Backbone bond lengths (Angstrom), bond angles and torsions (degrees), N, CA, C in turn:
res aa  C-N    CA-C-N  psi(-1)  N-CA   C-N-CA  omega(-1)  CA-C   N-CA-C  phi
1 X - - - 1.493 - - 1.588 103.65 -
2 X 1.290 114.14 139.91 1.455 123.35 178.82 1.530 111.61 -76.42
3 X 1.284 118.15 138.12 1.421 126.02 172.67 1.479 109.43 -82.27
4 X 1.240 123.27 90.77 1.499 131.26 -172.56 1.485 104.83 -59.07
5 X 1.212 122.23 -50.35 1.463 122.48 -177.54 1.522 111.38 -55.67
6 X 1.358 120.35 -45.51 1.359 124.14 179.28 1.455 114.19 -63.00
7 X 1.388 114.67 -42.33 1.464 123.02 176.63 1.573 112.70 -62.78
8 X 1.272 112.81 -38.24 1.472 116.42 -178.49 1.552 110.28 -72.06
9 X 1.427 114.12 -33.45 1.527 116.11 178.96 1.486 105.57 -70.63
10 X 1.264 123.82 -38.47 1.444 122.54 -175.94 1.539 105.70 -69.98
11 X 1.343 121.12 -40.17 1.520 120.08 179.10 1.456 111.88 -64.92
12 X 1.363 120.64 -35.66 1.495 128.11 178.85 1.526 109.27 -58.64
13 X 1.304 115.28 -31.37 1.488 120.15 -176.29 1.556 111.38 -74.16
14 X 1.342 116.71 -15.90 1.455 121.82 -176.09 1.386 112.58 -78.25
15 X 1.413 122.95 165.55 1.416 125.53 176.47 1.526 108.53 -72.41
16 X 1.290 116.45 162.00 1.451 118.78 178.65 1.502 112.27 -61.04
17 X 1.322 120.75 -37.83 1.397 123.79 178.47 1.577 111.11 -61.60
18 X 1.348 111.85 -45.31 1.487 116.49 176.76 1.552 111.76 -61.17
19 X 1.292 118.12 -42.82 1.456 123.87 178.76 1.557 109.25 -61.99
20 X 1.401 116.22 -47.68 1.451 114.26 170.75 1.421 121.13 -55.11
21 X 1.306 117.80 -36.30 1.495 121.72 177.84 1.575 107.86 -68.42
22 X 1.307 115.47 -38.89 1.444 117.11 -179.38 1.635 109.37 -68.68
23 X 1.353 116.85 -38.77 1.442 119.81 175.78 1.557 106.85 -57.44
24 X 1.304 115.67 -50.35 1.552 121.12 -176.38 1.496 110.88 -58.59
25 X 1.428 116.62 -41.41 1.420 118.67 178.32 1.520 113.72 -68.91
26 X 1.226 117.99 -36.98 1.470 121.24 175.08 1.472 111.40 -63.98
27 X 1.397 114.90 -47.56 1.444 119.29 -179.73 1.566 110.46 -59.18
28 X 1.341 117.43 -42.02 1.416 121.41 176.86 1.532 113.55 -64.66
29 X 1.257 118.11 -36.08 1.518 121.41 175.75 1.532 110.85 -66.37
30 X 1.394 116.58 -40.87 1.456 119.27 172.20 1.388 114.33 -58.16
31 X 1.348 116.24 -50.54 1.464 121.47 -178.45 1.534 108.16 -57.53
32 X 1.286 119.95 -46.04 1.434 121.90 179.96 1.507 112.50 -62.17
33 X 1.286 120.72 -34.59 1.443 124.38 179.11 1.546 107.86 -72.76
34 X 1.284 117.29 -37.26 1.465 121.63 -178.76 1.505 110.30 -67.21
35 X 1.365 116.14 -37.52 1.414 119.20 178.35 1.555 112.58 -62.61
36 X 1.391 116.96 -27.16 1.379 122.96 177.63 1.470 113.67 -91.39
37 X 1.320 118.87 -8.96 1.411 124.55 -170.86 1.579 107.82 -82.21
38 X 1.341 113.64 158.75 1.506 118.58 173.58 1.495 112.07 -55.96
39 X 1.281 115.58 136.81 1.531 121.05 -176.84 1.560 113.27 -59.92
40 X 1.241 117.90 -18.27 1.507 120.65 178.13 1.573 106.69 -67.04
41 X 1.300 118.16 -31.48 1.483 118.26 179.21 1.460 111.01 -68.19
42 X 1.299 120.50 -19.63 1.493 124.69 -175.65 1.503 114.52 -100.40
43 X 1.330 118.57 3.24 1.425 122.66 179.03 1.593 108.52 -62.53
44 X 1.351 111.34 136.76 1.454 118.61 176.23 1.482 113.17 -95.76
45 X 1.243 116.26 150.30 1.540 118.78 170.41 1.540 106.19 -73.25
46 X 1.299 113.20 165.97 1.493 116.52 178.15 1.450 113.84 -57.22
47 X 1.431 116.17 -40.09 1.446 119.96 -178.08 1.510 108.97 -69.22
48 X 1.314 116.78 -37.68 1.545 115.95 176.81 1.509 111.44 -64.37
49 X 1.322 117.32 -43.93 1.444 123.13 -179.50 1.618 112.44 -60.10
50 X 1.236 113.96 -38.28 1.548 123.68 175.99 1.544 107.76 -64.52
51 X 1.333 115.81 -44.26 1.464 118.35 -179.61 1.580 110.62 -67.06
52 X 1.298 117.17 -42.31 1.431 117.98 178.50 1.601 108.22 -63.25
53 X 1.228 113.76 -42.78 1.548 113.74 -178.94 1.601 111.04 -62.54
54 X 1.402 115.64 -37.34 1.412 118.95 -177.75 1.483 108.01 -69.68
55 X 1.401 118.88 -40.22 1.440 119.31 -179.65 1.534 113.29 -66.88
56 X 1.411 116.66 -36.80 1.387 121.20 175.68 1.524 115.50 -63.51
57 X 1.340 113.45 -41.41 1.466 122.36 175.69 1.528 110.51 -62.82
58 X 1.296 116.54 -42.11 1.500 119.56 177.87 1.521 112.14 -64.93
59 X 1.288 109.74 -40.90 1.576 110.66 176.04 1.458 114.20 -66.00
60 X 1.377 116.57 -39.15 1.400 117.84 179.80 1.460 111.89 -65.38
61 X 1.305 117.83 -32.59 1.458 121.28 -177.44 1.481 109.61 -76.10
62 X 1.250 121.70 -29.77 1.493 125.57 -179.55 1.519 110.85 -144.30
63 X 1.369 118.59 74.78 1.439 120.83 -175.69 1.503 113.65 -65.81
64 X 1.278 121.00 -18.09 1.456 123.31 -176.94 1.561 111.15 -85.82
65 X 1.326 117.81 -7.27 1.428 123.90 -175.94 1.563 109.07 -85.30
66 X 1.415 113.47 67.91 1.397 120.08 179.65 1.480 112.56 -128.63
67 X 1.287 120.35 157.23 1.482 122.19 176.84 1.511 107.88 -116.82
68 X 1.369 119.31 124.26 1.454 123.39 179.94 1.513 112.01 -57.36
69 X 1.272 119.27 148.75 1.392 125.77 177.97 1.559 111.68 -53.57
70 X 1.291 113.45 -43.85 1.516 118.55 -178.06 1.538 107.76 -58.09
71 X 1.310 116.89 -38.77 1.493 120.53 -176.83 1.623 110.86 -71.11
72 X 1.329 114.14 -43.31 1.483 119.42 174.68 1.510 111.82 -60.06
73 X 1.332 115.86 -45.93 1.444 120.53 -178.89 1.552 112.65 -62.14
74 X 1.432 116.00 -45.94 1.372 119.73 177.96 1.499 113.26 -62.55
75 X 1.258 118.91 -39.18 1.478 123.51 -179.37 1.531 107.09 -68.73
76 X 1.300 120.61 -44.36 1.473 122.56 -179.24 1.585 111.67 -60.57
77 X 1.386 114.44 -42.81 1.388 122.99 176.94 1.466 113.15 -63.46
78 X 1.386 115.19 -39.42 1.489 119.33 176.74 1.532 111.84 -63.70
79 X 1.387 115.01 -38.51 1.498 116.82 179.98 1.573 108.85 -69.89
80 X 1.220 114.41 -35.00 1.560 115.92 -177.20 1.462 106.83 -65.40
81 X 1.373 117.71 -46.85 1.489 121.61 -176.84 1.577 115.06 -71.90
82 X 1.268 115.47 -13.50 1.519 118.52 -178.58 1.479 112.82 -82.72
């Protein structure tokens, strides 16, 4: 069994960029596991389904209204450092 506290302490000692890479890797591994998981685990609540539909409609109406990952990352890092 993993010692979560020790792992988190080790992660906290890394740079922000390294921690963001770890978060991305964890997220990717979760997404990969969910793709393999039983579809019942992926069922959305009615509210979640409506939100997905709203976001898809908003994107379809204005597909160029996106923010590149580099900009999102830079803004998040700037907020953390402020």
